[in-house]
TORBAZA-229303 format. One line per 4 residues: number of its first residue (from 1); their letters; for each residue z, x, y of N, C-alpha, C. Coordinates in steps of 0.1 Angstrom, whole numbers, plus 5000, padded with zeros to 4 digits. Each point is the difference from the previous one (the first is absolute). Example, Ala and Ser with C-alpha at 12.3 -4.5 7.8 and 13.67 -1.06 7.14 Angstrom:
<recs>
1	AS	5078 5132 4943 5000 4991 5012 5000 5009 5012  4993 4996 5011 5000 5009 5011 5008 4992 5011
</recs>
This chain:
<recs>
1	MHFV	3248 0871 2196 5011 4996 5008 5011 4993 4991  5012 5004 5002 5011 4994 4993 5009 4992 5009  5003 4988 4996 5007 4991 5008 5015 5003 4999  5007 4999 5012 5014 5001 5000 5006 4985 5002
5	IHCL	5005 4995 4989 5005 4986 5001 5013 5000 5007  5001 4994 5012 5012 5001 5007 5004 4986 5007  4991 4991 5000 5002 4987 5008 5008 4990 4991  4996 4999 4988 5007 4990 4991 5003 5007 4987
9	KEQP	5008 4994 4992 5005 5006 4988 4988 5004 4990  4999 5012 4995 4990 5004 4992 4999 4992 4987  4988 4996 4996 4999 4991 4988 4996 5009 4988  5007 4999 4989 4996 5007 4988 4988 4993 4994
13	YLNN	4992 5008 4993 4988 4995 4993 5005 4993 4987  4992 4990 4996 5003 4993 4988 4993 5007 4989  5007 5006 4990 4993 5007 4990 4992 4991 4991  5005 4988 4998 4993 4990 4992 4993 4990 5010
17	FMQP	4987 5002 5003 4994 4993 5010 4999 4985 4997  5000 4996 4987 4998 4986 4996 5014 4994 4997  5011 5007 5003 5013 4994 4998 5001 4987 5009  5004 4989 4994 5000 4987 5007 5011 5001 5012
21	ESRP	4996 4994 5011 5009 5000 5011 4996 4988 5009  5008 4996 5009 4997 4988 5008 4992 5005 5012  4987 4997 5000 4991 5002 5012 5003 5013 5007  4994 5011 4997 5003 5012 5007 4996 5000 5014
25	LVSV	5007 5008 5008 4998 5000 5015 4987 5006 5003  4992 4994 5010 4988 5006 5005 5002 5003 5015  4997 5013 5003 5002 5004 5014 4986 5000 5007  4999 4992 5010 4987 4999 5008 5003 5008 5013
29	LIPL	4992 5010 5002 5002 5010 5010 4989 4999 5011  5004 4998 5013 4991 4997 5010 5002 5009 5012  4990 5009 5003 5000 5008 5012 4996 4991 5011  5006 5001 5012 4997 4991 5011 4997 5008 5013
33	YNAE	4988 4997 5005 4997 5005 5013 4991 4991 5008  5006 4995 5011 4992 4991 5009 4992 4989 4993  5008 4992 4992 4994 4989 4993 5007 4987 5003  5004 4998 5012 5008 4989 5004 4994 4986 4996
37	EYIG	4987 5000 5000 4993 4987 4997 5001 4997 4985  5002 5010 4991 4998 4998 4986 5013 5003 4992  5010 5007 5005 5011 5005 4992 5008 4988 4994  5002 4990 5008 5007 4988 4995 4993 4994 4988
41	GAIE	4987 4998 5001 4993 4995 4989 5000 5009 4987  5000 5013 5002 5001 5009 4989 5013 4999 4993  5011 4999 5008 5013 4999 4994 5002 4986 4993  4995 4990 5006 5001 4986 4994 4992 5000 4988
45	SCLN	4988 5007 4999 4992 5000 4988 5008 5005 4988  5009 5011 5003 5008 5005 4990 5011 4991 4996  5007 4994 5010 5011 4991 4997 4996 4987 4993  4987 4996 5002 4995 4988 4994 4994 5002 4986
49	QSYK	5001 5012 4995 4995 5002 4987 5008 4992 4989  4993 4995 4990 5007 4993 4989 5010 5008 4993  4997 5013 5000 5010 5010 4995 5010 5003 5010  5013 4998 4998 5010 5000 5010 5009 5013 5001
53	NIEV	5000 5008 4989 5008 5012 5000 4993 5011 5007  4999 4998 5013 4992 5010 5009 5009 5004 5011  4999 5013 5003 5005 5005 5013 4988 5005 5008  5001 4998 5013 4990 5004 5009 5006 5011 5009
57	VVVD	4994 5011 5001 5004 5011 5008 4990 5003 5011  5003 4997 5012 4990 5002 5011 5005 5012 5008  4991 5010 5002 5003 5012 5008 4991 5000 5012  5006 4998 5012 4993 5000 5012 4996 5014 5004
61	DHST	4988 5002 5004 4995 5014 5003 4998 5001 5015  5011 4997 5007 5001 5002 5015 4990 4991 5007  5000 4987 4996 4991 4990 5006 5003 4999 5015  4990 4997 5008 5001 4999 5014 4999 4985 5005
65	DRSL	4998 4991 4990 4999 4986 5003 5012 4993 4994  5000 4987 4997 5011 4993 4996 5002 5000 4984  4993 5009 4994 5000 5000 4985 5014 5001 4994  5008 5010 5005 5013 5003 4995 5009 4988 5002
69	SIAK	5000 4994 5012 5009 4989 5003 4997 4988 4991  4987 4997 4998 4995 4989 4991 5005 5003 4986  4998 5012 4995 5004 5003 4986 5015 4998 4998  5008 5004 5011 5015 4999 4999 5004 4985 4999
73	QYES	4992 4991 5004 5004 4986 4999 5000 4996 4985  4994 5007 4991 5000 4997 4986 5010 5008 4992  5008 5008 5006 5010 5008 4993 5010 4991 4992  5003 5004 4988 5009 4993 4991 5003 5009 4989
77	DRVH	5007 4995 4989 5002 5008 4989 4988 5003 4992  4989 4993 5003 4987 5003 4993 4990 5008 5009  5002 5000 5013 4991 5007 5009 5008 5010 5008  4996 5013 4999 5006 5011 5007 4990 5006 5010
81	VLSN	5004 5001 5012 4992 5005 5011 5005 5013 5005  4993 5011 4999 5004 5013 5004 4990 5006 5010  5004 5011 5006 4991 5008 5009 4997 5013 4994  4987 5004 5001 4995 5012 4994 5007 5012 5007
85	PKKG	5007 5009 4993 5005 5012 5007 4990 5010 5004  4988 4999 4994 4989 5009 5003 4989 4991 5007  4987 5003 4998 4989 4993 5006 4989 5000 4991  4993 4988 4999 4988 4999 4992 5002 4990 4988
89	AQTA	4989 4993 4997 5001 4990 4989 5004 5007 4987  4996 5012 4997 5003 5006 4987 5015 5003 4999  5006 5005 5011 5014 5003 5000 5008 4987 4999  4995 4989 5007 5007 4987 4999 5000 4995 4986
93	RNYA	4989 5001 4993 4999 4996 4986 5010 5008 4991  5000 5013 5002 5009 5008 4992 5015 4997 5003  5003 4998 5013 5013 4996 5003 5004 4987 4995  4991 4990 5000 5003 4987 4994 5003 5001 4985
97	YECS	4992 5009 4994 5003 5002 4985 5013 5006 4998  5004 5010 5008 5013 5006 4999 5011 4990 5001  4998 4990 5008 5011 4990 5003 4999 4988 4992  4991 5000 4990 4999 4989 4991 5007 5002 4986
101	KGRF	5001 4989 4992 5007 5002 4988 4994 4992 4988  4988 4995 5002 4993 4991 4990 4995 5008 4988  5000 4994 4989 4995 5006 4988 4984 5000 5001  4995 4991 5007 4985 5000 5003 4998 5001 5015
105	VKFH	4989 5005 5004 4997 5003 5014 4986 4995 5004  5000 4994 5012 4987 4996 5006 5000 5004 5014  4990 5008 5004 4997 5003 5014 4992 4989 5006  5003 4998 5013 4994 4988 5006 4998 5003 5015
109	DADD	4988 4998 5005 4998 5002 5015 5005 4988 5008  5002 5002 5012 5008 4991 5009 4991 4988 5004  4987 5001 4998 4991 4989 5005 4993 4993 4989  5005 5002 4988 4993 4994 4988 5010 4990 4993
113	YSTP	4995 4993 4990 5008 4991 4992 4994 4997 4986  5007 4993 4992 4996 4998 4986 5002 4985 4997  4993 4996 4989 5002 4986 4995 5014 4999 4994  5006 4988 4999 5014 4999 4997 5004 5005 4986
117	GLIE	4990 5000 4990 5004 5003 4987 4996 5015 4996  4996 5008 5009 4995 5013 4997 5011 5009 4993  5011 5001 5007 5011 5009 4994 5005 4995 4987  5002 4987 4998 5004 4995 4987 4991 5003 4989
121	KQVD	4987 4998 5002 4990 5003 4990 4999 5015 4997  5002 5008 5010 4999 5015 4998 5012 5005 4992  5012 4994 5004 5012 5004 4992 4999 4996 4986  4996 4988 4998 4998 4995 4986 4991 5008 4992
125	RMLQ	4989 5004 5006 4990 5009 4993 5006 5014 4997  5008 5005 5010 5006 5013 4998 5010 4999 4988  5008 4990 5000 5011 4999 4990 4994 4997 4986  4989 4993 5000 4994 4996 4987 4992 5012 4994
129	DGDD	4992 5007 5008 4991 5010 4994 5001 5014 5006  5010 5002 5009 5001 5013 5007 5010 5009 4994  5002 5011 5007 5010 5010 4997 5004 5007 5013  5008 5010 4999 5005 5006 5012 4990 5007 5009
133	DTMV	4988 5002 4995 4989 5006 5007 4988 4991 5003  5002 4987 4999 4989 4991 5002 4998 4996 5015  4988 4997 5003 4997 4995 5013 4993 4986 4998  5004 4990 5007 4993 4987 4999 4994 4997 5014
137	YSLL	4988 4994 4999 4992 4997 5012 4994 4986 5000  4997 4995 5011 4993 4988 5002 4988 5002 5010  4991 4991 5000 4989 5001 5009 5003 4997 5015  4991 5003 5008 5002 4999 5015 4990 4990 5006
141	HQLE	5006 4992 5009 4992 4991 5008 5001 5005 5015  4989 5000 5007 4999 5005 5013 4999 4989 5010  5010 4999 5010 5000 4990 5011 4993 5007 5012  4988 4994 5003 4993 5006 5011 5005 4995 5014
145	ENGE	4997 5006 5010 5005 4996 5014 4996 4986 5004  4988 4996 4994 4996 4986 5004 5006 4990 4991  5010 5004 4991 5007 4990 4992 4994 4998 4986  4988 5006 4998 4994 4999 4987 5006 5009 4989
149	MTIQ	5003 4994 4988 5006 5007 4989 4989 5004 4990  4999 5013 4998 4990 5005 4990 5007 5007 4988  4994 4999 4989 5006 5006 4988 4993 5013 4996  5007 5010 4999 4994 5013 4996 4995 4999 4986
153	TRMK	4987 5001 4998 4994 4998 4987 4994 5013 4995  5001 5011 5007 4993 5012 4996 5006 5006 4987  5012 4996 4997 5007 5005 4988 5007 4988 4993  4997 4998 4987 5006 4990 4992 5013 5005 4994
157	GKDY	5010 4991 5001 5013 5004 4995 5001 5000 4985  5006 5011 4994 5002 5001 4986 5011 5010 4998  5004 5001 4987 5010 5010 4996 4994 5014 4998  5007 5010 5003 4996 5014 4998 5010 5007 4992
161	FNPI	4997 5005 4988 5009 5008 4992 4998 5015 5001  4989 5004 5008 4999 5013 5005 4999 4999 5015  5012 5001 5007 5001 4997 5014 4990 5007 5009  4995 5012 4996 4991 5007 5009 4987 4992 5001
165	DFAV	4997 4992 4990 4988 4992 5000 5001 4989 5011  5012 4996 5003 5003 4991 5011 4996 5006 5013  5004 5013 5002 4996 5007 5012 4985 5002 5001  4994 5003 4989 4985 5002 5000 4993 4987 5004
169	DMLR	5005 4989 4994 4993 4987 5003 5002 4996 5015  5012 5003 5006 5002 4998 5014 4990 5008 5008  4998 5012 4997 4991 5008 5007 4985 4996 4998  4997 4996 4988 4987 4996 4996 4996 4987 5008
173	AHAF	5009 4991 5001 4998 4987 5007 5003 5001 5015  5005 5011 5005 5004 5002 5014 5010 4988 5003  5008 4998 4990 5010 4988 5002 5013 5005 5006  5006 4991 5006 5013 5003 5008 5010 4990 4996
177	YCPH	5012 5004 4997 5011 4991 4997 5012 5004 5010  5005 4990 5007 5011 5003 5008 5013 5003 4992  5010 5006 5006 5012 5004 4992 5006 4988 4994  5000 4988 5006 5008 4989 4993 4992 4994 4989
181	CYLL	4988 5005 4997 4993 4996 4987 5008 5005 4988  5008 5011 5002 5006 5007 4988 5015 4997 4999  5004 5001 4987 5014 5000 4997 5003 5013 4992  5009 5008 5004 5003 5013 4994 5014 5000 4994
185	TRKT	5002 5009 4990 5014 5002 4996 5006 5012 5009  5013 5000 5000 5006 5010 5008 4997 5014 4994  4999 5001 4988 4996 5013 4994 4987 5005 5004  4990 4991 5001 4987 5003 5004 5000 5005 5015
189	VDAI	5007 4993 5008 5001 5004 5014 5005 5014 5002  5011 5003 4992 5005 5013 5000 4990 5011 4995  4992 4996 4990 4991 5009 4994 4988 5003 5010  4997 4990 5008 4989 5002 5010 5005 5011 5011
193	GGWD	5013 4999 5003 5005 5010 5009 5001 4996 5015  4998 4987 5002 5001 4995 5014 4986 5000 5007  5000 4993 5011 4988 4999 5008 4998 5013 5008  4988 5006 4999 4998 5013 5006 4999 4998 5015
197	EHVR	5010 5006 5007 5001 4998 5014 4990 5008 5008  4992 5008 4993 4989 5007 5007 4987 4992 5000  4999 4990 4992 4988 4991 4999 5000 4990 5012  4990 5000 5008 5001 4992 5012 4991 4988 5000
201	ILQD	4990 5000 4991 4991 4988 4998 4998 4999 4985  4998 4988 4995 4998 4997 4986 5012 5003 4992  5012 4998 5006 5012 5004 4992 5002 4992 4988  4997 4987 5000 5003 4991 4989 4990 5003 4988
205	RVYF	4988 5004 5004 4990 5003 4989 5004 5013 4993  5004 5010 5007 5004 5012 4993 5013 4998 4992  5009 4992 5005 5012 4998 4993 4998 4993 4987  4991 4990 4999 4999 4993 4987 4990 5007 4991
209	VKAA	4992 5009 5005 4993 5009 4991 5010 5010 4993  5010 5004 5008 5011 5008 4994 5008 4992 4990  5002 4987 5003 5007 4991 4991 4993 4999 4987  4987 4999 5000 4992 5000 4988 5001 5013 4992
213	EVAS	5002 5011 5007 5001 5013 4994 5012 5001 4992  5011 4993 5004 5013 5002 4993 5003 4988 4991  4993 4989 5001 5003 4988 4993 4996 5001 4985  5007 4992 4992 4996 5000 4985 4989 4989 4998
217	KVLF	5000 4990 5008 4990 4989 4999 5000 4992 5013  4989 4993 5003 4999 4992 5011 4996 4986 4996  5009 4990 5002 4998 4986 4995 4997 4991 5011  4992 4990 4997 4994 4991 5010 5007 4986 4999
221	VDGE	5002 4994 5011 5005 4986 5001 4991 4992 5008  4995 4989 4994 4990 4991 5007 5007 4988 5005  4993 4992 5008 5005 4987 5005 5009 5001 5012  5006 5011 5004 5007 5002 5012 4994 5012 5007
225	YAVW	5001 5002 5013 4993 5011 5007 5008 5003 5013  4996 5012 5004 5005 5005 5013 4989 4997 5011  5005 4998 5012 4991 4998 5012 5001 5011 5010  4989 5005 5004 4998 5011 5009 4994 4995 5013
229	RVFD	5007 5001 5011 4994 4996 5013 4991 5012 5005  4987 4998 5000 4991 5011 5004 4997 5000 5015  5011 5001 5008 4999 5000 5014 5001 5014 5005  4991 5004 5009 5001 5013 5007 5006 4998 5014
233	DGVH	5013 5004 5001 5007 4997 5013 4999 5011 5010  4995 5012 4996 4999 5011 5009 5014 5007 5002  5010 4995 4993 5014 5006 5002 5004 5009 4989  4997 4996 4988 5005 5008 4988 4992 5012 4998
237	IHSQ	5005 5009 4992 4994 5013 4999 4986 4999 4993  4998 4990 4992 4986 4999 4994 4990 4996 5010  5004 4995 5012 4991 4996 5010 4997 5011 5010  5007 5011 4999 4999 5011 5009 4993 5012 4993
241	KTPD	4987 4999 4999 4992 5009 4992 4995 5012 5008  5009 5009 5003 4996 5012 5007 4994 5010 4990  4993 5011 5005 4995 5010 4990 5010 5006 4991  5012 5003 5006 5011 5006 4991 5004 4990 4989
245	KMKN	5001 4987 5003 5003 4990 4990 4989 4999 4990  4988 5001 5004 4989 4999 4991 4999 5012 4991  5003 5012 5005 5001 5012 4991 5011 4998 4990  5011 4994 5004 5010 4997 4990 4995 4990 4990
249	AIET	4992 4990 5004 4995 4990 4991 4991 5006 4990  4991 5008 5004 4991 5006 4990 5007 5009 4990  5011 5007 5005 5008 5008 4991 5007 4991 4990  5004 4988 5004 5007 4991 4992 4990 4994 4989
253	IRDM	4988 4997 5005 4989 4995 4991 4997 5011 4989  4999 5013 5005 4998 5011 4991 5011 5001 4989  5013 4998 5005 5011 5001 4991 4999 4989 4989  4996 4988 5004 4999 4989 4990 4990 5003 4990
257	AQTV	4988 5006 5004 4990 5004 4991 5005 5010 4990  5007 5010 5006 5005 5011 4991 5010 4995 4990  5008 4990 5004 5010 4994 4990 4992 4995 4988  4990 4992 5003 4992 4994 4989 4993 5011 4992
261	LRYK	4994 5010 5006 4993 5010 4993 5009 5009 4992  5013 5002 5004 5009 5008 4992 5002 4994 4986  4999 4987 4999 5003 4993 4987 4987 4997 4993  4989 4998 5007 4987 4997 4993 4989 5004 5008
265	DNAD	4995 5012 4998 4989 5006 5008 4988 5000 4991  4992 4990 5001 4987 4999 4994 4989 4995 5009  4988 4998 4995 4989 4996 5009 5003 4986 5007  5006 4991 4992 5003 4987 5006 5011 5000 5011
269	TREV	5011 5007 4997 5011 5000 5010 4996 5008 5012  4992 5011 4998 4996 5008 5012 4991 4991 5009  4991 4993 4993 4991 4991 5008 5008 4989 5008  5010 4995 4993 5009 4990 5006 5007 5006 5012
273	CETF	5006 5012 4999 5007 5006 5011 4991 5003 5011  4989 5006 4997 4991 5004 5011 4993 4988 5007  4998 4990 4993 4995 4987 5006 5011 4994 5009  5012 5000 4995 5012 4995 5007 5001 5007 5014
277	IGRC	4999 5013 5000 5001 5008 5012 4989 4996 5010  4988 4998 4994 4989 4996 5009 5002 4986 5006  5005 4991 4992 5002 4986 5005 5010 5000 5010  5011 5008 4998 5011 5000 5011 4994 5005 5013
281	IYFD	4992 5010 4999 4994 5006 5012 4990 4989 5007  4992 4994 4991 4990 4990 5005 5007 4989 5008  5010 4994 4993 5007 4988 5006 5009 5003 5012  5003 5012 5002 5007 5004 5012 4993 5011 5007
285	FPSF	4986 4999 5000 4992 5011 5005 5002 5004 5015  5002 4990 5009 5002 5004 5014 5012 5009 5001  5011 4998 4992 5012 5009 5001 4998 5013 4993  4992 5000 4989 4997 5013 4993 4989 5008 5007
289	RPIL	4991 4994 5007 4989 5007 5005 5003 5013 5008  5010 5000 5009 5003 5013 5007 5005 5011 4991  5005 4997 4988 5005 5011 4992 4992 5002 4987  4987 4996 5000 4992 5002 4988 4998 5014 4996
293	PYVN	5000 5010 5009 4999 5014 4996 5013 5004 4992  5011 4994 5004 5013 5003 4993 4999 4993 4986  4995 4988 4999 4999 4993 4988 4991 5008 4990  4989 5005 5005 4991 5008 4991 5007 5012 4995
297	ELCT	5007 5007 5009 5007 5013 4997 5011 4997 4989  5007 4990 5002 5012 4996 4991 4994 4997 4987  4990 4992 4999 4995 4995 4987 4994 5012 4992  4992 5009 5007 4994 5011 4994 5011 5010 4995
301	KNGL	5010 5002 5008 5011 5009 4996 5007 4995 4987  5001 4987 4998 5007 4994 4989 4990 4996 4988  4988 5004 5001 4990 4998 4989 4996 4985 4999  5000 4993 5011 4996 4986 5001 4989 4999 5009
305	KWVK	4993 4989 4999 4990 4996 5010 5003 4985 5003  4994 4995 5010 5002 4986 5003 4986 4993 5000  4999 4990 4992 4988 4993 4998 4998 4990 5012  4989 5003 5007 4997 4992 5012 4997 4985 4996
309	FRNE	5008 4991 5005 4998 4986 4997 4988 4995 5008  4991 4993 4993 4987 4996 5006 4998 4985 4997  4994 4994 5010 4995 4986 4998 4985 5001 4997  4996 4996 4988 4986 5002 4995 4990 4992 5009
313	RFNF	5005 4990 5007 4990 4993 5009 4996 5008 5011  5007 5011 5003 4997 5007 5012 4995 5015 4997  4994 5001 4988 4995 5013 4996 4991 5007 5010  4991 4991 5006 4991 5005 5010 5007 5007 5012
317	LYSL	5010 4993 5004 5008 5005 5012 5007 5013 4996  5005 5001 4988 5007 5012 4995 4990 5012 5000  4987 4997 4995 4990 5010 5000 4996 5004 5014  5000 4991 5009 4995 5002 5014 5011 5007 5009
321	LGWE	5012 4994 4999 5010 5005 5009 5011 5009 4994  5000 5000 4986 5011 5008 4994 5012 4991 4997  5009 5004 4991 5011 4992 4996 5010 4998 5012  5003 5010 5007 5010 4999 5010 4996 4990 5011
325	RTTA	4988 5002 5006 4996 4991 5011 4998 4985 4995  4994 4999 4988 4998 4986 4994 5013 4993 4998  5010 5008 4994 5013 4994 4998 5007 4995 5013  4999 5009 5010 5006 4996 5013 4993 4988 5005
329	LLLG	4987 4999 4999 4992 4989 5005 5004 4987 4993  5001 5000 4986 5003 4988 4993 5014 4995 5002  5009 5009 5001 5014 4996 5002 5002 4995 5014  4993 5006 5010 5000 4995 5013 4995 4985 5001
333	IKKT	4989 4998 4993 4994 4986 5000 5010 4991 4993  5006 5004 4989 5010 4992 4993 5011 4996 5009  5005 5010 5007 5012 4998 5009 4996 4990 5011  4988 5002 5006 4996 4991 5011 4997 4986 4996
337	FGK	4994 4998 4988 4995 4987 4996 5008 4994 4989  5010 5008 4994 5008 4995 4989 4992 4998 4988  4990 5007 4997 4992 4999 4988 4997 5013 4993
</recs>
């Protein structure tokens, strides 16, 4: 996908990335759909950053609640509120990017927020050690619906000078980073080619695997972090897991695996990819169960298998009932009793 820059004046690339300049502009891009409870906090989180040269571009995706009117209360020379001419979070993100002008770019969901020093530390790291193709990231904290804050510990932050290893480690740890964990250069965003408007679930995961594919290196910033509200509201597309959407999800998971294997196809990366596919199916098994024949057909067609995730404590049940029935039983118990 090639962007047509038409909303604001096109920005020329800086040939000398390290040329001194006063605090380069960061564009924070927020797609908005029915997040009236959180959009004010998301915008304020951006405006309250210690780094001040920020523009916030909010694109409302045809919200049916008060989201748009709340966002418009923040309009200023730093906050631009627009309406999506198309439909969908992917198109909203792409439109926000077209209408932005920052040298650096951060995608941001409407119900999340960051610690106040995140952008400043990421910009400093980018300017000190980065280039036009660098991606900077920070770790993620998860805010549960009961108010408990948990730290994602499945993956330890570090620098990657072979970026595809970052994607491998994400798949290996089954780790997830929200879009606002990352700071990208404009050149990197252009190289990725935009958010794929055909991807309906797991959009952010496939996007940042693509980012690792085109980046020169991936640098880590510690001490500041992004916060993800892990609330399932039943409204957004990730909450509406129809068979068609789950078919799209497994195709997206397949594409992530193939991206990794194109660059490094050996016994280790193949095991990582096939285990990742299995874990995705396991942790969302009720949604995948109706389309398991399609999953098997798709994986076989693409020379992949999916490693069935098992809990070793329940080997007897697996042997007695089989993987599918045992998995359904264990996840049902977990959902009922929260264990």
